[in-house]
C-alpha positions in Angstrom: -13.9 -26.1 7.6 -14.5 -22.1 8.7 -11.2 -20.3 8.3 -11.3 -17.6 10.4 -10.1 -14.1 9.2 -10.8 -10.4 9.6 -11.4 -7.6 7.2 -8.8 -6.4 8.2 -5.9 -9.1 7.2 -8.0 -9.2 4.1 -7.8 -6.3 3.2 -3.8 -6.1 4.4 -3.4 -8.6 2.5 -4.8 -7.4 -0.8 -2.6 -4.2 0.2 0.2 -6.2 -0.2 0.2 -6.7 -4.1 -1.1 -3.4 -4.5 1.4 -2.1 -3.1 4.7 -3.5 -3.0 6.6 0.3 -1.5 9.2 -0.9 1.1 7.5 1.2 4.0 4.4 -0.9 3.4 5.6 -4.2 2.9 7.4 -3.6 6.2 4.2 -2.6 7.9 2.7 -5.3 6.2 5.1 -7.9 7.8 4.6 -6.6 10.9 0.8 -6.6 11.0 -0.1 -9.4 9.6 0.7 -11.5 12.3 -1.3 -10.2 14.5 -4.2 -9.7 12.2 -5.6 -13.0 11.2 -9.0 -13.3 12.9 -10.9 -10.7 14.3 -9.9 -11.6 18.2 -6.6 -11.4 17.5 -7.1 -7.6 16.0 -9.3 -7.1 19.1 -6.4 -8.2 21.1 -3.5 -6.8 20.0 -5.4 -3.0 18.6 -3.4 -0.9 20.8 -0.7 -2.3 19.0 -1.6 -2.4 15.3 -3.2 1.5 16.1 0.4 2.3 17.6 1.9 0.6 14.3 -0.3 2.5 12.1 1.0 5.9 13.8 4.6 4.8 13.2 3.8 4.1 9.6 1.6 7.0 8.8 4.2 8.8 10.4 6.8 8.7 8.5 4.9 10.4 5.3 5.5 8.2 2.7 3.8 8.9 -0.5 3.7 5.3 -1.4 2.0 3.8 1.5 0.2 6.4 2.9 -3.0 5.9 0.6 -3.1 1.9 1.6 -2.4 2.6 5.7 -4.8 5.6 5.8 -7.2 3.1 4.9 -6.5 0.5 8.0 -7.5 4.1 9.6 -11.5 3.5 8.7 -10.9 -0.2 9.3 -10.2 0.2 12.4 -12.4 2.8 13.3 -15.2 0.6 12.1 -13.8 -1.9 14.1 -13.9 -0.1 16.8 -17.3 1.5 16.6 -18.5 -1.9 17.1 -16.3 -3.1 19.7 
């Protein structure tokens, strides 16, 4: 059976194992339920972008690399949509 996924959620899951900072862990908990499939990402794109802005604004050096990857992925998604 086909399992719905999005590149965004796959990246979130990848970074969950690589980035154990408190900031990223909190971001992960808030964004994963919104991004399990491409339709969800599109539907929740404003909320996801707001969360990205909020967490990037914290300037946590331990989380920034991970969070900035989502800016790139989100930008690619916006071009496709």
